N, C-alpha and C positions, 0 to 999 in steps of 0.2 A: 253371696256377691257383695263386694264393697261399694258403697255409694257416698256421695257428698250431699249433705242436707244443710243449706245455708252455710254457717261457719263451723261445720262439724264433719268429722270423718267417721263413717259407720261401716263396720264389717259384720255381716250377718243380719238376719231378720227373724226375730228381734235381735238387737245388736249383741254380739259377743265382745266386740271392742268398740268403744265410742270415744273419740277425742273431741273435746270441746275447746276450740282454739281461743274463744273469748274468755272462758273461765280458767283456762290452763289446767284442765283436768283430763285424766285418762281413766276410763271406766271399763273394767273387764267383767263379763257376766258368764260364769261357768256354773250352769244349773243342772242338778241331778234330775234325770227324767222321772216323771211320775207314773209312767207306764212300764211294762216289761218288754217293750220292743228292743230287739238286740241292736248293737252298733251296726252290724252288717245290714240289717233291715232298714235302719235309719238312712244309711248312705244309699241303699238301693232305691228307696222311695224318692230320693232327690234325683239321681242320675237317670232313672227310667223316664223322667219327664223332660229331659233335654231334647230339643227338636233337632233332628239330623246332626248328631254329634260327629265332629272330626277331631281325633286325638292329635294334638301337637306333640310330637315325639322327638325327644333328644336322645333317648336311650338310657337316661339316668333313672334313678329310683323313683322320683316323683312322677314322671310321665309314664314309666313302666307300670306303676301302680294303677293309673287310670286305664291303661291298655288292658291289664289283666282283670281288673274289676268289670269293665264293660264286656270283656270276652266271657267271663264266668256267668254274667247275667244274661248272655245271649242277645246283647244289644248289637244291632247292625251299625257298623262304623267304618270309616276309612281313616287313614293316617296321612298327615302332612308334616314335612320337616323342611328345614332350610340348610343349604350348604353355603357356608360363609367363605367367599372368595377374596383372595388378595393376590392379584396377578395370576400366576399359574398355580398358586397354592390354594388348597381347600383346608382352611386352618382349623375346622372342626371335623376333620376327616374321621377321627375315632368315633364321634357321635353318629355321623352319617352311616358308617359301615355297621355299627352295632344295631342301629335302627333297621337297616336293610336286612340283616340276618334275623332279627326278631320277627319282622313282618313276613319274611319268607317261611319261617318256622310255623307260623300260625295261619298262613294263607290270607293275609290281610293286604288289601290294595293300599299302596303308598305312593304319594307324590312328593318329590323333592324339588324345592324351588331354590335356584341360585340367587344369592344376594351379594353384590359386589361391595364389600365393606370399604375397600380403598376408595372407591368412587363416592360412596355414601358419606365418608368423612371429608375427603379432599374437596368435594363440591359444596360442602357445608349443608347438604340436605339434612344431616343429623340435627343441625341447629334449628332448621325450620320445623322439623317434627317435634323436637324438644320444646320449643317455644309455643307451638300450637297446643300441646297437650300437658304442659307443665311438668316436663321430665328432666331429671337432674343427671342422668347417666347416658352416655352414648350407647351402651349395651341395651338399656331399656328402650331407647329410641329405635334401635334396630329391631327389637321384638315387636314394637308397635308397627313399624313399617311392614314387617312380616305379616302381622295380623291384618293390616289393611289390604294386603294382596291376596288373602284367602277368604275374604268375606263371602264370596259366591260359592265356596265349597260346602258351607253348612255352618254350624255353631262350633267355633274353635273351643276345645277343652284343654285348659292349661294345667300343668302340675303346680303343686304348692309345697310349702315347708310345713310338716306336721308339728304340733306342739309336743316337744320331747321333754319329758322329765329327766333331770340329771342329778347326780350326786356331786356336791362340791364341799370338800372339807367337812363331811359328816352331815351336811344339810341337803334336804331335797329342794331343788330349784326348778322353776319353769322359766327358763331364760328367754322370755319374749320381750323384745324391744318394740313396743307398740309404735313408737315413732318411726323406726326402720320399716316396719310393716306398712305403715301409712304412706311414707314417702316413696316406697316401691310401688304401691298400688295406685297412688293418686293419678299418675299418668294414664294407667289403664282405665280408671274411672272416667277421666275426661274424654278419653277415646270412646268409651261406651256412651257417654252423655251426648257425644256428637252424632249419635245414630248408628254406631257400629255394634257388633255383638261378639261375645265370648262368654265362656263359663269358667269360673275359677273359685277357689276358696271352699271346696267341698267340706273340709273338716271344720270349717267355721260357719256352716250354714245357719245354725241356730245355737242358742246357749246350751241346749241339751246335747246336740252333736259335739259341741266344743267340750263338754264334760266327758262324753264317751271317748273323744279323741285323746284327752289327757288320761283317762282311765285305761286306755289300751296299752299304755306304758306298763301298768301293773300286770295286765294280762300277758304281755310279752315277757315280763320278768318271770312270772309263774310258769308259763308254758315252755319257754325257750331257755330259761335259767341264765339270762343275760340282762345287763343294764349298762349304762354308760355314765362315767364320772370323770371329774377333773380335780386338779389340785391347784393351789396358787402358783406352783412351779411350772406345770405343764399346760395350763389352760389356754395360753396363746399359741401353742404349738400343735394342737390336735383338733380334729373334728369328729363327727359322729356318724359318718356315712354307713359303716357296716351295721351299726345299731339301727339306723333308720331302715335299712333293708329288712332287718328282723321285725321291726315295728310294723311295716307294711305287710309282711308275710303272715303276721299274726291275724290280720284282718281277713285276708283272702282265704277261701275255702279249699279249692282244688288246684289252682295255678300258683306259681311262685315267681317272684321277681328274681332275675338272674344278676349276680353281682358283676360290676364293671371293674376291671383292673385299671383301665385308663378312662378318665372322664375329662373332657376338655371342651369348653365353649368356643375356643379359638381366641378369645380376648387375652387369655394368659400368654399365648404365643406372641401376639402383637405387642403386648406390654413389654415382654422380654426383648423383642426386636428393637423397639424404640429405646429401651434402656441401654442396650449395647450400641446402638447407632449414635446416641447422643451422650453416652457416658453419664447417664442420669437415671436413677431408678424410677423417678416420677415423671419422666419425659412425656409419656403418653397422656397421663392425667393433666399435666400442665398445658398440653396442646389441645386436648379434646374434652376433658371432663370439667375442669375448674370453672370454665366459662359458662357452664350449665347450672351450677349450683343454685343460683338465685331464682331459677325457674320453680324450684320446689317450695310449695307453701309450708311444708313441714320444716324444711331447713331454715326458712325465713322466720318461723315461729318458735322453734325449739332448738336447743343445743344440749349436747352431753358433755359433762365434765366430771372426770373421776368416777364414772359409772352412774352418775346422777343426771336427771333430766331437768332442764330449766326452760323457762319461758323468756323469750327475748323479742326485741323489736325487729322491724323489717330491715334495719341497717346493719344487721349482724353484730350489733354491739355486744361486748362481753361484760359491760358494766351493769350494775343493778340487776343481777340475775334473780329471778323469782322461781323457787322450786315448783315443779309440776306435781300436783297431787295425783297419786296413783291409787285408785279404788278398786278393790276386788269384791264382787258380789257373788253369792252362790256358795259352792261347796269345795273350793280349792283346798282349804286347810284339811278337810277330811281325806281328800285324795292323797295329799302329801304324807299324812300320817299312815295311811294304808300302804303307801309305797315304801316308807321306812320300815314298817313292820314286816313287809314281804321280803325286803333285803335281809333282815335279821333271820327270818325263817328259812328262806330258800337258798341263801348263800350263793347268789348268782355270780357269774364271771363278768368282770368289767371289760368291755370291749370299746376300743376307739381306734382312730387312724391318725398317724403322724402327718403333719404338714411339712413336706420336704421341698 
């Protein structure tokens, strides 16, 4: 779970990621376990202690992984999802239908809550939610509204992004933008600090689980003979969705995540609609997103320029930028070397997906 301690952002206990806003430092802690407990057992020990879990299911890989892991472990759970409405349209209909089929297949009770996105935006309720919890995105504000409406269901369990090792121009990379992680999670943290509940960040629960999460890339490479990589030419035009499914399925024992041919949160559709309506690709962001940016402590404190992270003042000044010191503790170098050695030995296939 991510927390805020004075002027710090903390992910995991002990911290896997710690951002010290005062000192302008980002500290990562990826620690090799000192016991022989398996990755699966480590995760099981965490999720078995979640009280009355309710899986928040979009049908994508991250939430499917939670669904399958809990199912394998014999944990009783229900599922809750939301249908994003805009007039007569259900703009995340693909997600809603995929989740419906998945729950029917495994006999899991599911509740779908309708959320009127058009009303949420046009009445400016999204601004109230964003300002209350320090949220910089209308989509994240919608997520928090959803969480606020399901508190009586149990403990909401949210999907996460796993730490994916990638190859880029012959180098092993762990492309984790700690600032992006923090600015995404800070609103959820504030929501929790206000007395609400949810569970998230399973793969970053401890430095040892963080290590095992990174190490699972090597296990995926060895067992499924796949990896994912980019070049300077294609890096901005691809993502790693198919590889992520392989990553998750390496963890699971009996069940497997089913690939999605179509994955849509609905916000992509609305952004396209506003772009066409106003002949402006950034029309939606200009109307509903840019006015929220200053809510984010991370965006007020840090900025990225040419791939580097800098400290800045609260006035969004781009002058006198101070580089942020990124510190890695633990065994990440050993994992990267093992990853490179495994690529040479196993000759895996590079799999990725085009952004069209």
